[in-house]
C-alpha positions as CSV (number, residue, x, y, z in Angstrom):
1,M,20.9,25.4,-55.5
2,K,18.2,26.7,-53.3
3,N,16.2,23.4,-53.8
4,N,19.1,21.5,-52.8
5,M,19.5,23.3,-49.7
6,S,15.8,22.9,-48.8
7,L,16.1,19.2,-49.4
8,R,18.9,18.7,-47.2
9,W,17.1,20.9,-44.5
10,A,14.1,18.6,-44.8
11,V,16.1,15.5,-44.6
12,S,17.9,16.6,-41.5
13,L,14.7,17.5,-39.8
14,A,13.1,14.2,-40.8
15,A,16.0,12.3,-39.4
16,A,16.0,14.2,-36.1
17,F,12.3,13.5,-35.7
18,V,12.6,9.8,-36.4
19,T,15.5,9.4,-34.0
20,S,13.7,11.3,-31.2
21,V,10.5,9.0,-31.8
22,A,12.7,5.9,-31.8
23,C,14.4,7.0,-28.3
24,L,11.0,7.8,-26.7
25,A,9.5,4.5,-27.9
26,A,12.3,2.2,-26.8
27,P,12.1,1.2,-23.1
28,A,14.9,2.2,-20.8
29,E,17.4,-0.4,-20.1
30,S,19.6,-0.3,-17.2
31,P,22.9,-2.4,-17.2
32,T,22.7,-5.5,-15.0
33,P,25.8,-6.8,-13.0
34,E,25.7,-9.8,-15.3
35,S,25.9,-7.8,-18.5
36,P,29.2,-8.0,-20.3
37,G,29.8,-4.3,-20.8
38,N,29.8,-3.8,-16.9
39,N,33.0,-5.7,-16.1
40,A,34.7,-2.6,-14.6
41,K,31.8,-2.2,-12.1
42,S,31.3,-5.6,-10.9
43,A,34.4,-5.7,-8.8
44,A,33.2,-2.7,-7.0
45,T,29.5,-3.7,-6.6
46,P,28.0,-6.2,-4.2
47,S,27.4,-9.7,-5.5
48,A,23.9,-10.8,-7.0
49,A,23.1,-12.7,-3.7
50,D,23.5,-9.4,-1.8
51,N,21.3,-7.5,-4.3
52,A,18.6,-10.1,-4.2
53,S,18.3,-9.6,-0.3
54,K,18.2,-5.9,-0.6
55,P,15.0,-4.9,-2.8
56,S,15.2,-1.6,-4.5
57,K,11.9,-0.5,-3.7
58,R,10.7,0.8,-0.1
59,Q,9.4,-2.2,2.0
60,T,7.3,0.0,4.1
61,Y,5.2,3.2,3.4
62,P,2.8,5.4,5.2
63,F,-1.0,5.5,4.9
64,R,-3.7,7.7,6.3
65,G,-7.5,8.0,5.9
66,V,-11.0,7.7,7.6
67,I,-12.2,4.6,8.7
68,G,-15.1,3.2,6.5
69,T,-15.6,-0.4,7.9
70,F,-13.6,-2.8,10.0
71,D,-14.6,-6.5,9.6
72,T,-13.5,-8.3,12.7
73,E,-13.7,-11.8,11.2
74,T,-11.4,-11.1,8.3
75,R,-9.6,-8.3,10.0
76,L,-9.8,-6.1,7.0
77,L,-9.8,-2.4,7.4
78,T,-11.5,-0.3,4.6
79,L,-10.4,3.4,4.6
80,E,-12.3,6.0,2.8
81,G,-9.8,8.6,1.5
82,K,-9.5,11.2,-1.5
83,Q,-8.4,8.7,-3.8
84,G,-11.4,6.1,-3.1
85,K,-11.4,3.0,-0.8
86,R,-8.4,1.2,0.2
87,V,-8.3,-2.2,2.1
88,I,-5.7,-3.0,4.7
89,R,-5.2,-6.3,6.5
90,I,-4.7,-6.1,10.5
91,T,-2.6,-9.0,11.6
92,D,-1.8,-10.3,15.0
93,T,1.7,-8.4,14.8
94,T,-0.1,-5.1,13.8
95,R,0.6,-2.5,16.6
96,L,-2.4,-0.4,17.4
97,E,-2.3,2.9,19.2
98,R,-4.9,5.3,20.2
99,Q,-4.0,8.6,21.4
100,G,-0.4,7.5,22.0
101,R,-1.4,4.5,24.1
102,P,-1.7,0.8,23.1
103,G,-4.9,0.0,21.5
104,T,-6.9,-2.9,20.3
105,A,-9.1,-3.7,17.2
106,D,-12.1,-2.5,19.2
107,D,-10.8,1.0,18.9
108,L,-11.4,0.8,15.2
109,K,-14.7,2.6,14.8
110,R,-16.3,4.1,11.5
111,G,-15.4,7.7,10.9
112,E,-12.2,8.0,12.9
113,K,-9.1,9.1,11.4
114,V,-6.1,6.7,11.1
115,G,-2.6,6.7,10.1
116,G,0.5,4.5,10.1
117,T,2.7,2.3,8.2
118,L,2.3,-0.8,6.1
119,K,3.9,-3.2,3.6
120,R,2.8,-5.5,1.0
121,N,2.7,-9.1,2.0
122,P,3.6,-11.9,-0.4
123,Q,-0.1,-12.2,-1.6
124,G,0.1,-8.6,-2.7
125,E,-2.1,-7.3,0.1
126,E,-1.5,-4.2,2.2
127,E,-0.6,-5.3,5.7
128,A,-0.5,-2.9,8.5
129,L,2.5,-2.7,10.8
130,L,1.2,0.2,12.8
131,V,-2.2,1.8,13.0
132,R,-2.7,5.2,15.0
133,V,-6.2,6.0,15.7
134,A,-7.2,9.6,16.2
135,P,-10.5,10.6,18.0
136,K,-13.7,11.1,15.8
137,P,-13.8,14.8,14.4
138,G,-16.2,16.6,16.8
139,S,-15.8,14.2,19.8
140,E,-14.3,15.3,23.0
141,P,-10.8,14.0,24.1
142,D,-10.5,12.1,27.4
143,T,-11.7,14.1,30.3
144,E,-8.9,12.4,32.4
145,A,-5.3,13.5,32.0
146,E,-2.5,12.0,33.8
147,D,-0.7,13.9,36.4
148,P,3.0,13.5,35.6
149,S,4.1,14.1,39.2
150,S,2.2,11.3,40.7
151,G,1.7,9.0,37.7
152,S,-2.0,8.6,38.5
153,P,-5.1,10.0,36.5
154,K,-6.8,13.0,37.7
155,K,-10.1,14.7,36.6
156,E,-10.0,18.1,35.3
157,A,-11.8,20.7,37.2
158,A,-14.8,22.4,35.6
159,E,-15.2,26.0,36.4
């Protein structure tokens, strides 16, 4: 009787182990709108054409790092960050800002911190939509500040 109980316990334990391994090894499948078991939901969900126009992943995402290089001919910006080098393409539609003002590709200097948003283009490259350039660490900010009342720049007085 004791052997029979131990045998049942061992078989139950083995079955549970095999079932859990099989569940972990099988890829997770999510039901699709076209699957036959999903008829009740198909009336409430948008059509397949609507789903194709709305990708499930984010289209844009943020980035930041320190400028390593910027190649003006290929318009490729290489960032050096915690996770290694990252190459981002700068296009004609990329908006560049330096200290809150519109900037140009000439503002992209080695060692400066940048951040912004980007997307993946159809070729799979990361393409910048917005690049914000911060001053180099240790460099002085602009010595001119705008006077909000007159709208013209004024020099700060040194004491």
